N, C-alpha and C positions, 0 to 999 in steps of 0.2 A: 504494500500500500504506500509506496514511496514515489516521490516525483521522478518522472522520467525525462531524459533529455536525449535527443538524437543528434549526434555530432558528426560533422564531416570527417570522412575517413581518408587517410592518405597512405600510400604504399611506403613501407619502411624496408629499405634494401640492406641486407647484411653482407659485409665484405669479410672474407676470411683471409687471414695473413698467416703464412707458414714461415717459421724461422729456419733458414737453411744453415744456421750456424754462423759464427763470426770469428774473426781472428785479426791478427795484425802484428807487425814487428815492433820491437821496442824502439823508442825514439832516442835511446842512449845506450851505453854499455852496461847500465844497471849498477854502476859504482855508487851512486847516491842511494842513501837509505839502506846501506848494508846492515844486516842484523849483527848484533854482538853476541856470538855464541857463549854459552855458559862455560865451556871448556873445549879444548881441542878435540877431546874424545867425543864430544856431542856433535861435531860437524859431520854431515852425511856424505863422507868422502866416497863411500862405496855405492851410494844410490845413483841410479842413472839420471843424467840431466835431461830436461825436456827435449833437447835437440837429439838425444840418442834413441828416441823412440823408433822402432823399425819402420822403414818407409812403406807406404801402402803397396808398392809394387811387389813386396816380398810375400804378401798374402795372396792365395790363389783366388782367381776370379770365380764367381758363381758357376759360370759355364764350364770351368775347367776342373770341377770337383771330380776326384778320381772315382772310378768304379769301385764297388765294394771289394773286389778281388785285389785292387791296388792299394788298399788302405794299409798304413804301416802296422806292424805287429803290435799287439797290446802291450808287449813287454818293452817297447821302445817308443813311448808317446812323445810328441814334441813338447818342449818346455813352455809353459804358459808365459805370456808376456806380462811384465809388471805394469799395471795400468795406473799406478799411483805416481804423480809427479812430486818430487821432493825439492823443496826450495829453502833458501837460507837468506835471501835478501828481499827487500821490498819490491825491487824491480822484477826479480824472478817470480815473486808471488803474483803481482798484478798481471804480468805477461802470460802466466799459466792459466788464467781464468778463461774458460771456454765452455760451451755446452758439453755436458757429460764428463767434465774433468773431475778427478779426485786429487786434491792437493794437500800435501802434508808439510807443515811449517816446522823447521828445526827450532829448538829453544833459542830464544833471543828476543830483541826488540826490533819491530818493523815500523819504521817511521815513514808512513805513506806521504806525508806532506813534503818531506825533503826530496823524495824521488819525483813527485809530481811537479815540484817547483823547477827541477832541472831539465825536464823534457819539454818538447814543444809539440802540442797537439795531443790527441787522444792516445791512450795506450793501445787500444784495439777498437774494433767495431763494437765490442761488448763492454769495454771498460773505458768510460768517458772521463775526461779531465774537466771537471766543473769548477768554476771560480765563484767564491762567495765574497763577502765584504772584506775578509781579512786573510784570504788564502785559497788554496786548492783543495778539492775533495774528490775521492774516487767514487764514480757512479756506475754501478753494474746494471746493464740494461738488457732485457730480452734473453736471459739465460735460462736454459732448462737442464735439470739434473746436474747440479753442482754440489760437490762436497768439499768443505774446507775444514781441516782438523789440525790441531796442534800435536806435536809429537809428545809421547810419554817421556817422563824422566826429566823434565825441565820446564820452566815457565816460558810460554809463548805469549808475547804482548804486542798488539797492533795499536799504534797511536796515531793521532792527528794533532797538529798544532793549532790550526785556525779554530777559534771558539765559535765562529758562525757556521762552521761546516759540520756535517755529520762525519763521524769517524769512518763509517761504511754505510753506503746507501744502495738499495736495490729497487729497481722499477721493472714492472711487467715480467717478473721472473717466476719460475715454477720449479718445485721440488728442490729446494735449497736446504742443505744441511751444514751447520757450523758447530764444531765441537772443540772443547778443551782449549779455549783461547781467552785471554784477557784483552778487553777493548777499552780505550779511554782517551781523553784529551790530555795533552802534556802540560798546559798551563795550570797554575793553581786554581782552586775553586773560586768562582766569581761569576760575573755576568757572562752569559753564554746564549747562543741562538741555535746551536746544532745539537741533535740527539747523538747518542752513542751509535745505535743501529737504527736505520730507518728503512721502511718497506712501503712501497706504493704499488697498488694493483698487483700484488703477488698472490701466489697460491701454494699451499703446502710448504711451510717454512718450519724447520726443526732446529731449535737452539738448545744445545746440550752441554752442560758443564762450563758455561761461560761466566766470566767475571766482568760486569759492565759497570764502569765507574765514571763519575763526573770529572770535570764540570759540565758534562753533557746535560742538556735540558731534561731529557728523560732517558732512561736506560734503553727503552724500545719505543719507537714512534712508528705507527702504521696507519695507512689509509686504504680503504677499499681492498682489504686483504681477507681472504678466506683460508683458514687452516694455518694458524700460527701457534706453535707449541714451544714453551720454555720448560726445560727439565733440569733440575739441580743447578740452577743459575743463581747468581748473586747480582742484585742491582743496588748500588750504594753511592752515596755522596753526590747525587745528581741535584742540580740547582732549581729544577721546576717540579719534579715529581718522579714517580716510578714508571708509569707507562702512559702514553697518549695514543688513543685509538679512535679513529673516525670511520664509521661504517665497516666494521670488521666483525666477522663471525667465526665460529669454531676456533676460538682462542682458548688455550689451556695453559695454565702455569702449575707445574707439579714439583713439589719439594724444593721450592725456591726460597731464598732469603732476601727480603727487601728491608734495607736498614740505612739509617742516617741520611735519608733524602729529605730535602726541605724546599720550600718555595711556595707553590700554589696547591692545586688539588693533587693528591698523591695518585689517584686514579682519574685521569682526565679522559673521560669517555663520551663520545658522541655517536649515537646510533650503533653501539657496539655491545657485545656481551662476552664476559670472560668467566671461565671456571677456574677457581683457585683451589688446589687440592694439596694439603700438607705443607702449606707455605707459612713462613714466619714474618710478621711485620713488627719491627723493633726500631726504636730510636728515631722514627720519622717525625717530621713536624712541618706544617705549612698552613695555608689558609683553610684547608679542609682535607678530609680523607676521601669521601665520595665526590663525584663531579658536581660542582655548583651549577654547571650547565644543565644537569638533570632537572633542576627546579624550573628551568626555562623551557622544559619540554624536549630535552635532547634524546629521550627514549633509549636509555642504556640500562644495563643490568649486570649483575655478577652473582655467582654462586660460590660460597665459601664452605669448604668441607675439610675438617681436620686441620684448621688453621689456628695459629696463635697470634694474639694481638697484645701489644705492649700498652702501657698506661695511656699514652696520648692517643693512640689509635682506638683504644676501647672507649675513651671519653668522647672522641669525635663521632664514632659510630652511634653511641647512645644519643647524641644530639641530632644526627643526620638521618638515621634509618627510619624514624617515624615519617610516614607519608610516602616511603619508597618501597612499594611492593615488589619491585623487580630486583632488589638486592636481598638475596636469600641466605640465611644462616643454616647450614646443613649440620650433619652429625659431627661430633668430636671437636667443635671449635671451643677455644678457651679465651676468656676475656678478663682483664683486670677489673672492669666495672660492668654494670648491667648494659647490654647492647641496646636497650630501648625498644625491643620488639617482642611481642607476645608470640611464642611458638607453640603450636598445638599439633599433636599427632593424633589422627583419627583413623578408624577402621570401618566406618559406615557413613553413608550419606546423611543420615539423621544427625550424627555427631558433627559432620562437616557443616550442615546448615545451622545448627545451634551455635557453632563457633564463629560464625561470620560477624566481624566487628572491625572497626578501624585499627590500623597498625597491627594486624594479625597475620601470621604466616601459618597456613593450614597445610600439613603434610599428610596426604592420603596414602594409606597402605596399599600395596599391590592387590589387584583383584578386578572383577567386573561388577559394576554397580548399576542398578536400574533406578534412575531418578524418579520415574513415574510411581514406582512402588513406594519409594520413600515418602514422596509428597502425599500419596493416598493415605499412608499410615499416619502422618502428622495431622492431616485433615480429619481423619477418623478419631484421633485422640483429642484434638483441640478445637475442631470445627472452625467457625468464623472467628473465634478468639485468637487463632494463630496469628493472623495479620495484625490484629489490634495490639498484641503484646510484644511484637518484634519490630524494632525501628529500622533494621537494615535488610530485612528480607520480607517478601510476601509471596503468596501463592495465588496466581491468577488462573481463572478457569477459562481455558480456550475451548473451542468448539468440540474437540475430541479428547480433552483431558487437561490435567493441570500443568502449569508452567512455573518454574522458579524464577523470580526476579530479585536480583541483588541491587540495592539502591542506596545512594548516599554514603558510600563507604570510601574512605581514603586510606591508602597504604595496605590494601588487601592482597595476599598471595594465596593462590590455590595451586598446589603442585603435587606431583607424585613423590612419595617418600623414597622411592628407589631411584629416582632420576631418569626413568625410562618410560616412554609412552607405550612401549610394547607390552607392558605387564600391568597397566593401570588404565581402565576404561570406564567411562560414564556414558550411559545410553538413556534415551527417553523414548516412550512409546508414541505420544501424540504427535502427529505430523503438522498440526497447527502451532505447536509450541517450539520455541527455540530451545536447544539443549541447555544452554546457559544464557541468561539475559542480564545485562548490566545497564543501570540507568543512573546518571548523575554521579558517577564514581571517578576518582582521581588516583593516580599512582597505583593502578591495578596490574597484577601479573598473573598469567595462567601459563603453567609450564609442565612439560613432560607428561602429557595426558593424551589418551585417545578419546574422542568424543564423536557421537553420531546418533542417528535415529535407528530404532530396531527394525522398522518396516521399510521395504523398498517400494517406491512408487511416487505418485504425485504428493506434493508437500507444500506448505506455505511458511514453515518455520525454518530459520537459519540454524546452523550449528552453534556459532557464537554470534551474539548480537550486542552492540554497544550503542546506547542512545545518550547523547550529550555527556560523554565521558572525555577524560583527558589523561595524557601521560600513561598510555597503556602499552604493556610489553607482552608479547606472545612468544614462547620459545619452546622448541622441541615437541610440537604438537602433531598429532595425526587426526585431521578432521575429515569426516567422510559423510556422504549423503545418507538418506535422500534429502537432506536439507536443501532448501531453495538455493541458498548460498552458504559457502563455508564460513565466511566472515562478513557480517553486515555492520555498517556504522552509519549513524545519522547525527550530523552536527557535532562531530567529535573533534577534540584536539589531536595532538600527535599520537600516532600508533606505529609501533615497529614490531614486525614479526620476523623472528630468526629461525632458521634451520627447521622448518616445518613442512608438512605435507598436507595439501588440501585436495581431496579427490572425490569424484563420482557424485557431484551435486547436481540437482535437477535443472536449475536455470544457469548457474555459473559459479565460478570460484569465489568471486567477491562482489559485494554491492556496497560501494563507498559513496555515501551521499553527503554533500555539503560539508566536507571537512574544513575545520578552521586552521589547521596546520598540516604539515607533511605527514603522509601515511606511507610507510616504507616496508618493503618485503625483501629480505636478504637471504640468499642461499636457500630458497624454498622450492619445493616441487609442487606443481599444479597440473593435475592430469585427470582425465576421465569425466570431466564435467561438460555440460552442454556448450559452455562458452567461457570466455575469460571473466565475464561479468559486466557490471554496470558501474560507471564512474561519472560523477558529476561534481564539479567544484564551482562554487558561486564566484561570479566576477568580483574582483576587488578583495577577495579573501586570500589568505596565505595557504589555502588548501592545494595540495599537489599529490601526485601518485608516483612512487619511485620503486623500481624493481632492479635489484643488483644480483647478478649471477644466479638467476632463477631458471628453472627448467619447466617448459610448458608442453602439455600434450596437444593432440590434434585440435580439439574443440577450442582450447584456450589460444593456441597459435593462430587459428583462423580469424579470430577477432582481435586479440591484443596486438598482433604483429602489425596491424594497420591503424591502430588507434593513435590519434594525436593527443588524447587526453592523458596519456601516461608517458613517463620517461623510463626507458629500460637500457641498462648497460651490461655488457658481457653475459647476456642471457642465451640459453640454448632453446631453439625453437624446433618444433616438429615440422614435417613436410606440410606445406600449405595445400589443403584440398578444396577449399572454398574461398571465393574472393568476394569482397563487398560490392554492392551496387553503387556505382559512381554517378548515378543520375542526379542532376542538380535539383530536380523537382521531385524529391522522394515522396512527398505527400500525394502527388498525382498518381504515383505508381502503387501506393498502398491501397488495398481494398478495405474500406471501413465497413464493418458489418454490424447490424444492430445486436444488442444483447439479447440472448435467447432466455427470456424470463421463465419459460417452462422448465428450465433446468435448475431453477432456484427454489430454495425452501426457506421460509421464514424461521429464524432461530431466536431463542430468548437471549438476552444480554443485559449487562448493567453498564453504568457510566464508566467503569474502569476500562472496559473494552475499548471505549472511544478514546480514552487518554493514553492507551498503550501505544498507539501509533503516532509517529511524528506528524503525519498529515494524511488526508484522504484525497486522492486525485480524481477529478471528474473525467469520465469516459464519454458519456453521451447525455443529451437532454431530450426527453420525450414529451410532446404536447399532449396533455391529458384529454383534450377534446378531439383533435384530428389524428392523433397517433403519429404525427410527423416526428422524425428523429433527426437531430443535429449532433454532430460529433465535435469533440474538443481536439482539433487537429493542429492548432497553432502552438507557438512556444509558450506564451503566457496563458495558461489554462486555469480554470476555476478549481479551488480546493478548499477543504475544511480543516481546521485545527481545533483541538479540544484541550482544555486545561483541567487540572485536578480540582480547582476551586469552583467548577461548574460554569465556567465562562468559555467562550470560543470566538472564532472569527470565520466568516464565510468570505473567502478571498476571491475577488473577480480576476485579480492578477497580483503580481508581487507588490504593487503600489497601493491598490484600493481594496478595502475590505469592510464588511459589516459586522460589528461586534454583536454578540448575543449571549444569553444565558440558557442553560439547558437543565432539564431534570427528567427522570424516568416517570412516565405516567402509566406504564404497564410493563409486564415482563418482555413485551415485544415492541414497545414504542417509547420514543423519547421526544418530549415537547421542546420546541425551540421558540424563544422570545427574543426578537431582535431589539436592540436599543432604540431603533427608529420607529418601533411600534408594530412591525410586521411579525407574523407568526408562521411556523412551519412544523413539520414533524419528521422523525427519522425512523426507519426500519432497517434491520440487518438480515441479510440473506446468505445462505451457503450454496455454493456451486456444487450440484450433485452429479454433474456429468459433462461439463464442458459448455458453459454458457456462451462462449465465443469459440470460433473454430480453432484459434491458436492458444486458447487458455488451458490451464491445467485444472484438473478436478481438485476441489478443496479450497479455491479462492473464496474469500468473503467479499460481499458487495454491500454497499450502504446506499439506501434510497432516501433522498431528501425530497419530501413532498412540499413544494414551494409554489404558492399561487396556482397557476394553471399548468404547471410542469412537474415532471418527476426527473430529478437529476440523479444519475447513477455514478457512484464513486467506488474506487477500489483502493 
């Protein structure tokens, strides 16, 4: 029952680029930036130099493969080539970087700045020489499958002198592994503009056993990166904070130590989610621990499991966690002071419902739960008093069963205690009901759950629906049909969905109506639904729709690939099997057919049903004398809105409306009294078999009996 908008569609062409590899010669003899080995014995005198790799001509061509009878005897196999490149100077190190390379650094100090200052031009096509305010930095671009590791038995340290430069930066790289190295800036701690390690638009980055120290702004800074793992790393003495992440997902920090960092927010996150497991936060201090940008709607989150927090970190979390449902405290965390969040573990939906309150983290035990059964049991126990006695939840009666509505809650988390959607599922039976519905909530998080309807078929309820909510984070979800849409939003602030699957929905994946801020989907899979969905942002608002590294099925690709209402980057599209109609006069091509009222059945309702919906959109007007039908085919159509205080508006367009009051005068009728003295009445009808040729069974229709006409709304 939401407002529709038909948007002009344009063809989006995708260009595929393949990296054929890169290389280049050194611009000098590599004498600058020579490492200082710990001892003569540690120098890799017996390791082959990069130039000693066997020439390609020594390998047999594919067409010259010997017949089986010519194969060498098993007792005399050829010796395998050593694929590792051993280096001992900054020049050798940078020159060895190439797709597929495995590079081992001998113990010593590698001063990248000194080497880059002496050469002219880039090191290679993949290693660029970038200049910042106070010096040069190494920029690794377009590399796939690169391993860099420090040799065992001594300290390997890579340093950069310019404080405005990153020590090491990567752009558009995939499958990068860095192990057993210390990285940092050489000047004393102070003002700095460069991170220690920086990643932009990378994928699958593994950092293991690293020591990252300041005066870098952050130990790790990443943008638009999927799959970033830190294991057994130290981040210390940085001048801004621990990590800075913008639009990153699948980020994991395991058994890391974050200590003695200071400056601003320790976790500077924007549109990003991080899992911290077994990490220690000690001796840090700054303007905040969590991102202050979160309170401006940056839609980020983190999950802490088995972590320890020192006094300052514990105190700041106690002040900052309230209102932040997307920052979750898991098992085994230790704090010096109260973290400021109520954590509840439940094993039934009745317990979950009774626990819903502000600043509450609800962890649901693994299992399959039927929400309809739980709501029926609560209604049987408490009757109508259930809604009267609970300020943050209510049970609405939809046409075919109950619906749970969570309302007016700030800082609520609902998540699986196991951290996996595969073993924790919530279902509902009524197809008119949303599985979970949120109204007027802020700082909400729903994580690691499977959600859907039990019946397959036509449906009018979404899986998740948010009405006038803000700062919502969805993460690790599996949302499935027969919901009309997997996620529906109406007049909401920012929402970010990470690492989730939305599948097999009746109408489409998403229905995002009139967002007030950005709604983003990162690293999600959307498949099996009839279409990508419906997107409408009001002119002049900050609402926009953003997809990053998402994967789309056939129905989703056929619609979203041509939509000019969304922004999509680095997404994977299915083969296009249907193309949009580019007719300029789409209204003339569409056949408007009258509503088939013989398929409708009057249903009982109450005033709450009217206020459940954001608005009711007019489809047609029928003259009660002549039976003549006129359709709402323009952009500015008539619609109705209802408020909980018994007032409403009959809008002729977005600018003009007639205010009214309403009250039920029977179980099947609602009386309307306009402020200008006019009167009307309302009836509600259920579609029993397809009132329109392209409608789905189960749609509700509202009839407004006004003067000499009947206006039908949906």
